[in-house]
C-alpha positions in Angstrom: -0.2 0.0 -0.4 1.1 3.2 -0.9 0.0 6.1 1.6 -0.8 9.4 0.0 -1.6 12.6 1.8 -5.2 12.3 1.7 -5.1 9.1 2.5 -3.4 10.1 5.7 -5.3 13.3 6.4 -8.1 11.5 6.6 -7.6 9.7 10.2 -6.7 12.4 11.2 -8.5 13.2 15.0 -8.4 16.2 17.3 -5.4 15.0 19.7 -2.5 12.8 18.6 -2.4 11.4 14.7 0.0 8.5 15.0 -0.9 7.1 11.8 1.6 9.5 10.5 4.3 7.2 12.1 5.6 4.9 9.3 7.5 2.2 10.0 10.6 1.2 7.6 9.6 -0.4 4.2 6.1 2.1 3.8 6.0 3.9 1.1 4.5 7.3 0.4 3.9 9.1 -2.8 4.9 13.1 -2.5 2.4 15.3 -3.2 3.0 18.5 -6.1 4.0 20.8 -3.4 6.5 18.3 -1.4 7.9 18.0 -4.7 8.8 21.8 -5.2 9.8 22.1 -1.7 12.1 18.8 -2.7 13.5 20.9 -5.9 14.0 24.3 -3.2 16.4 21.9 -1.1 18.3 20.4 -3.4 22.2 20.7 -2.7 21.5 22.6 0.2 20.1 19.7 3.0 20.8 16.3 3.9 17.2 15.6 3.4 17.2 15.9 0.3 19.7 13.0 -0.6 17.7 11.2 2.2 14.4 11.4 0.2 16.7 10.9 -3.5 18.4 7.5 -2.1 15.3 5.8 -1.1 12.7 7.0 -3.4 11.6 5.8 -7.0 10.3 8.0 -9.5 7.0 6.0 -11.2 4.4 6.7 -13.5 2.4 7.9 -10.7 4.7 10.3 -9.2 8.0 9.9 -7.0 7.4 7.2 -4.2 9.5 7.6 -0.8 10.4 4.4 0.7 10.8 5.1 4.8 13.8 4.1 6.1 13.7 5.6 10.0 17.4 5.6 11.0 19.1 7.4 7.8 15.8 9.7 7.7 16.4 10.5 11.5 20.5 11.3 10.3 19.4 13.4 7.7 17.3 15.3 10.1 20.0 15.4 12.7 22.8 16.3 10.4 20.5 19.6 9.0 20.4 20.3 12.4 16.3 20.4 13.3 15.5 16.8 14.6 12.2 15.8 13.6 11.6 18.4 11.2 12.5 19.1 7.6 14.2 22.8 7.1 11.7 24.9 4.8 9.3 22.3 4.4 5.4 23.8 5.6 4.3 22.0 9.1 0.8 21.4 7.7 2.1 19.3 4.7 1.7 15.2 5.4 5.4 14.8 4.9 6.1 17.0 7.6 3.7 15.1 9.9 5.8 11.8 8.7 9.3 13.1 9.4 8.0 14.3 12.6 6.1 10.9 14.1 8.5 8.7 12.5 11.7 10.1 12.7 14.0 9.0 16.4 16.7 10.7 18.3 20.3 9.9 16.7 22.5 9.0 19.6 26.0 9.5 18.7 
C-alpha cells in the first residue's frame, strides 16, 4: 500500500495523529507541493539526499520508502531533529518526519 496525503489526512483526529508514524519499508507518494519543496532544498540539506536515495520515480509520481535510521540521521545533520528545514508544518511529509524520526545518538 502506498500512502498519500489524502489517505493519511482522512485519519486525522482531535489529538495525537500517530497514523503518520510510518515504519521502515512503508511508502508515501509526495504531493506536488512537497516535490517543489524537494527541488528547493536540493544541494542545501541532507534530507534531499535521503529522500532521493529512498525514492523511486514511477508513472504515478515520486514514491518515498521510509527508512527511519537514515531519515533521523539526515534530519539531525540538518540541525532540526524530527522536522525538515523549509517544509511547511501543514504538509503530510512533515508530519511523517515528525512522527517517524527518532533521536540520533552519537
